[in-house]
SERO-4910 file (N, C-alpha, C, O; in steps of 0.05 Angstrom, whole numbers):
BEGIN
 pado doro    nc1    nc2    nc3   cac1   cac2   cac3    cc1    cc2    cc3    oc1    oc2    oc3
  Met    A    802   -477   -105    831   -464   -101    846   -485    -95    837   -499    -77
  Glu    A    866   -490   -106    887   -512   -100    905   -501    -82    908   -477    -82
  Ile    A    918   -517    -66    936   -508    -44    960   -495    -58    971   -476    -46
  Ser    A    969   -501    -79    990   -492    -95    984   -467   -103   1004   -453   -108
  Asp    A    960   -456   -105    950   -427   -112    949   -409    -90    945   -386    -96
  Phe    A    952   -415    -62    954   -402    -40    978   -388    -39   1000   -400    -39
  Lys    A    977   -360    -39   1003   -345    -34    997   -326    -13    977   -312    -13
  Thr    A   1016   -327      5   1017   -307     31   1046   -304     38   1065   -318     31
  Asp    A   1047   -284     51   1074   -279     66   1076   -289     94   1072   -274    113
  Ile    A   1081   -313     97   1077   -327    122   1094   -315    148   1086   -314    171
  Phe    A   1118   -306    137   1137   -292    158   1128   -270    165   1131   -264    189
  Asn    A   1115   -253    148   1100   -230    159   1077   -234    178   1073   -221    199
  Ile    A   1063   -253    170   1039   -255    186   1046   -267    217   1031   -261    236
  Phe    A   1069   -284    219   1075   -293    247   1093   -269    259   1095   -269    284
  Asp    A   1106   -250    244   1120   -230    257   1100   -210    266   1102   -203    290
  Lys    A   1081   -199    250   1061   -178    253   1034   -186    265   1018   -168    271
  Arg    A   1028   -210    268   1002   -218    279   1008   -240    297   1029   -239    311
  Trp    A    989   -261    298    995   -281    318    982   -306    308    970   -308    287
  Ala    A    985   -326    325    975   -353    320    968   -367    345    978   -361    367
  Leu    A    950   -387    343    941   -401    368    946   -431    360    945   -440    337
  Val    A    954   -444    382    954   -476    383    937   -488    402    936   -479    425
  Thr    A    923   -507    395    903   -519    414    907   -548    420    913   -562    400
  Ala    A    905   -558    441    910   -586    447    888   -595    465    878   -579    481
  Ser    A    879   -623    465    861   -634    480    865   -663    488    874   -678    471
  Asp    A    859   -674    512    863   -697    520    834   -713    520    830   -736    528
  Gly    A    820   -699    512    788   -710    509    769   -699    529    745   -695    525
  Ala    A    781   -694    549    767   -680    576    772   -654    577    753   -639    579
  Arg    A    799   -644    576    808   -617    576    820   -603    549    834   -616    534
  Thr    A    814   -581    545    824   -568    518    837   -542    532    828   -529    551
  Asn    A    861   -537    519    878   -516    524    888   -498    497    899   -508    478
  Ser    A    884   -473    499    895   -458    476    914   -439    486    911   -427    508
  Met    A    935   -435    469    955   -410    475    968   -401    452    972   -416    432
  Thr    A    978   -373    455    989   -360    432   1013   -377    426   1025   -391    442
  Val    A   1020   -373    400   1050   -385    390   1069   -361    392   1065   -341    378
  Ser    A   1091   -362    409   1107   -341    408   1136   -344    396   1151   -326    391
  Trp    A   1141   -371    393   1169   -377    380   1165   -400    369   1153   -417    380
  Gly    A   1175   -402    345   1175   -427    323   1195   -421    301   1209   -401    302
  Thr    A   1195   -438    282   1212   -442    258   1200   -451    238   1183   -469    241
  Met    A   1206   -440    211   1193   -456    184   1219   -461    167   1241   -450    167
  Gly    A   1209   -480    153   1228   -490    135   1220   -514    121   1196   -521    119
  Thr    A   1242   -529    110   1236   -555     95   1249   -574    108   1270   -567    120
  Ile    A   1241   -600    109   1255   -626    116   1259   -648     94   1246   -647     73
  Trp    A   1274   -664     97   1279   -685     76   1284   -676     46   1272   -688     29
  Gly    A   1298   -658     41   1307   -647     17   1313   -621     13   1308   -605     31
  Lys    A   1322   -614     -8   1329   -585    -17   1312   -567    -10   1289   -576     -7
  Ala    A   1315   -542     -5   1298   -523      1   1271   -521    -17   1248   -518     -9
  Thr    A   1278   -523    -42   1255   -520    -65   1244   -549    -67   1225   -552    -83
  Lys    A   1252   -570    -55   1245   -599    -60   1230   -611    -33   1211   -625    -36
  Gly    A   1239   -606    -12   1235   -614     14   1204   -610     19   1190   -596      5
  Leu    A   1196   -622     41   1168   -618     53   1169   -598     70   1189   -593     84
  Pro    A   1147   -583     70   1151   -559     86   1143   -565    118   1128   -583    124
  Ile    A   1153   -548    135   1151   -560    163   1152   -533    179   1167   -514    173
  Leu    A   1133   -534    202   1131   -512    218   1132   -525    246   1118   -544    252
  Thr    A   1152   -512    265   1154   -522    287   1148   -501    307   1158   -478    303
  Val    A   1131   -507    330   1127   -482    345   1138   -495    376   1136   -519    379
  Phe    A   1148   -482    394   1161   -488    417   1139   -480    439   1128   -457    437
  Leu    A   1132   -496    456   1111   -493    481   1123   -497    504   1142   -512    504
  Thr    A   1116   -487    523   1120   -494    551   1095   -503    568   1072   -494    564
  Ser    A   1101   -522    587   1077   -528    601   1081   -525    633   1101   -531    646
  Ser    A   1059   -515    641   1058   -508    673   1041   -530    684   1024   -544    671
  Pro    A   1047   -531    708   1031   -553    723   1002   -541    725    997   -517    726
  Leu    A    983   -559    725    953   -553    729    945   -550    757    922   -545    763
***
């Protein structure tokens, strides 16, 4: 399957379901749910730009 063949309602998935983001420094790994974000395009018109997904994370002291 080509990526261009992949069809989904990404807005519904983020609204009705959930997503995880994971980061690691090599020694420690942390995962958290994504609760806020934005999707769109960058560097071009909406139909010609590069797709972008931004998630907002907060950090708490370890």
